[in-house]
C-alpha positions in Angstrom: -42.9 9.8 -45.4 -40.8 12.1 -43.3 -40.0 14.4 -46.2 -43.7 15.1 -46.8 -44.1 16.9 -43.5 -41.2 19.4 -44.0 -42.5 20.0 -47.6 -46.0 20.7 -46.2 -44.6 23.0 -43.6 -42.5 24.9 -46.2 -45.6 25.2 -48.4 -47.5 26.7 -45.5 -44.8 29.2 -44.8 -44.7 30.2 -48.5 -48.5 30.5 -48.6 -48.8 32.6 -45.4 -45.8 34.8 -45.6 -44.5 34.9 -49.1 -47.7 34.8 -51.1 -48.8 38.4 -50.3 -45.4 39.6 -51.2 -45.5 37.7 -54.5 -48.9 39.2 -55.3 -47.6 42.7 -54.6 -44.6 42.0 -56.9 -46.9 40.7 -59.6 -49.0 43.9 -59.4 -46.0 46.1 -59.5 -44.3 44.3 -62.4 -47.1 43.5 -64.9 -44.7 42.7 -67.7 -43.5 39.4 -66.3 -46.2 36.8 -65.5 -44.2 34.6 -63.2 -41.3 35.2 -60.9 -38.3 32.9 -61.3 -37.8 30.0 -58.9 -34.7 31.8 -57.5 -36.8 34.8 -56.6 -39.4 32.7 -54.9 -36.7 30.8 -53.0 -35.1 34.1 -52.0 -38.4 35.4 -50.7 -39.0 32.2 -48.8 -35.6 32.6 -47.2 -36.1 36.2 -46.3 -39.5 35.5 -44.8 -38.1 33.1 -42.2 -37.8 34.8 -38.8 -34.6 34.5 -36.8 -35.2 32.6 -33.6 -34.8 34.5 -30.3 -35.7 34.0 -26.7 -39.4 33.5 -26.6 -41.5 36.3 -25.2 -43.3 33.6 -23.2 -40.3 32.9 -21.1 -39.4 36.5 -20.7 -42.9 37.2 -19.4 -42.6 34.3 -16.9 -39.3 35.8 -15.6 -40.9 39.2 -15.2 -43.8 37.8 -13.3 -41.4 35.9 -10.9 -39.4 39.1 -10.4 -42.6 41.1 -9.7 -43.7 38.5 -7.1 -40.3 38.6 -5.4 -40.4 42.4 -5.4 -43.8 42.4 -3.7 -42.5 39.8 -1.1 -39.5 42.0 -0.5 -41.7 45.0 0.0 -44.0 43.1 2.4 -41.0 41.9 4.3 -39.7 45.4 4.8 -43.1 46.8 5.7 -43.7 44.0 8.2 -40.6 45.0 10.3 -42.8 46.9 12.8 -44.8 43.9 13.7 -43.6 41.1 16.0 -42.7 38.4 13.5 -40.5 35.4 14.6 -36.9 36.3 14.0 -36.2 32.9 12.4 -38.8 33.6 9.8 -37.4 37.1 9.2 -33.9 35.7 8.8 -35.1 33.0 6.4 -37.0 35.4 4.2 -34.5 38.3 4.3 -33.2 37.4 0.8 -36.4 38.7 -0.8 -35.2 42.3 -0.4 -32.4 41.6 -3.0 -35.1 41.6 -5.8 -35.7 45.3 -4.9 -31.9 45.9 -4.8 -32.3 46.9 -1.2 -28.8 46.1 0.0 -29.1 48.3 3.1 -31.8 46.0 4.6 -29.2 43.2 4.7 -26.9 45.1 7.0 -27.1 44.7 10.8 -28.7 48.1 11.4 -30.8 48.2 8.2 -33.6 45.9 9.4 -35.3 45.5 12.7 -35.3 41.7 12.5 -38.1 41.3 15.1 -36.5 43.6 17.7 -38.9 45.1 20.3 -37.2 48.5 20.0 -35.6 48.8 16.5 -32.7 51.3 16.2 -34.4 53.4 13.6 -37.0 56.2 13.6 -40.6 55.6 12.7 -40.6 58.9 10.7 
């Protein structure tokens, strides 16, 4: 019972990926009516794709990185408004997604100061 499912799956792979190649080979080589079993097995083996990290998970990581970059940018732009300093200190790590190391220094961010030590220009 369990061997029937892999057999059906292999047949589906052969039909979907290998069958067009087999048809092209038959058209190219009209002298031989059938390809050998070894050739069919070789084509089936070559048609299998190598497994890599799924694009699904890479896209999820990119979306998370984009969100963190937006939060880091909003954190940096919100320095001129009077936000609570505890909130600013707790969310300061978001600037790391933008590789903004200078915002982590003592003079690199206003951190809710009334008169920050940097120019508005």
